[in-house]
C-alpha positions, 0 to 999 in steps of 0.5 A: 500500500502507498504510504500516503494512502496508509496514513490517510486510512490510519487518520480516518480510523483514529478520528472515527474512533475519537468521535465515538470515544467522545460520545461513549466516555465523556457524557456530562462534561461541558464541551469547553472543559473537554476542549481545555483538558484534551488539548492540554494533553494533546500539546504534551503528547505532540511536543516531542514530535515538534522537537524532533521535526522542527527546522528553525530555518523554515520558521518565518520571522514575526515581521513576516507573519505580521499583525494580520497573520497573528490575528488569523492564527489566533482567530483560527485557533479560537474557531477550532475551540468553538467548533469543538464545543458545538460538536460536543454539544451536538453529540450530547443531544443526539446520536453519534450516527446522526451527528457525524455525517452532518458534521463532516460537511465542512467542505460545503462551507469552505467553498463559499468562504474561499470564493469570497475571500481567496478568489476560488472558483466553483467547478462542476464537480464541486457543485455536484459534491455540494448537492450530494453532501446536501442529500446526506443531511436529507437522508440522515433526517429521513423517517418517511412522510412527506417529501420535505419532512426531512428538511423540516426535521433538519431545520428543527433538530437541535443536534443538526443545528449544532452539527452544522454550526460546528461544521461552519466554524471548522470550515472557517478554521480550515481556511485559516489553516490554509492561510497559516500553512501556505501563505504565512508558511508556518511549519506544521511542527509549530502550527499544530501545538500552537493550534491546540494551545490556542483553541484551549486558551480561547475557550478557557474562560467558558470552561472556568465558569462551568468547570467540572472536576476531571480527576476521576476520569483523568486517564480517559482525557490522557488517552483522548489527548493522545488520539488528537495528537496522533490524529493531527500528525497522521493527517498532516503526514497524509496530506504531505504525501498524497494529493488532497483529492486522494487523502481528503475522501479517505480521511473523511471516511471517519464519518462512516467509521463513527456511524458503524461504531455508534450503530453496532456498539451503542445500538443507535436507531436507524443505523442503515439510513444513517450509514447511507447518509455517511456514505453520501457525505463522504461522496460529496466531500470526495467530489468537492476535493476532486473538483478542487484539484481539477479546477487547479489543473485547468487554471495552471493549464 
């Protein structure tokens, strides 16, 4: 197996398990508390990787990053923290097999942001991808009845609202990551721990107002932090070895893995329907990723 594909599959497994772990082992904890504690352990786990891979010659100076760049990095970290809190709240109020496919529709929100701010254009495949991804939300809410009932259910469903809001925040943060890693040229070994720490600090005031002792479940938080650190590392490695059009669809099969774990282990209802929704979400993301590469090649040609 190609190493890049191997890392993409590994990333999907890690993130899929992580989504399930959040639902199964952290009920009752406020999302902000989970964010702060998990991210603190993720930083601790990731620092040895940063120390081993950091090359000082690749680090831009503070003047190169500038005030605007610093704001982008800080805003990106804050958005990641907010997105995670919303996702935790969605899992708290809904099944993992329902929330995961909807939350994986991040590229649907990335596209309009890139079109507005980064002069991106929409290809035919990307339009098709948005349509397929939207169908995933429809299927996830399908329980029979009139044609428009699933859409009405999605609009009124609290877990769906939270999952979509989380996806929108993750989309904005993904654009920020792109700017930080590409335009600002901040090395991954530096950006990842800064992102972890920044997201935790951004939601720390909220966590302190709703603090719940984690001492009894500290080993769980240590393991969750390790999963996040491993997930970020293998995802970055995968995207560094194979094109995004290959890595992105594979990594996003985490939604399918989360749905299977929720349906089989937690015995959540409507398992078959939600599995179809997860596959549609992955298919939509795949078309968007392939369309992005196709548009880039057309632009270069």
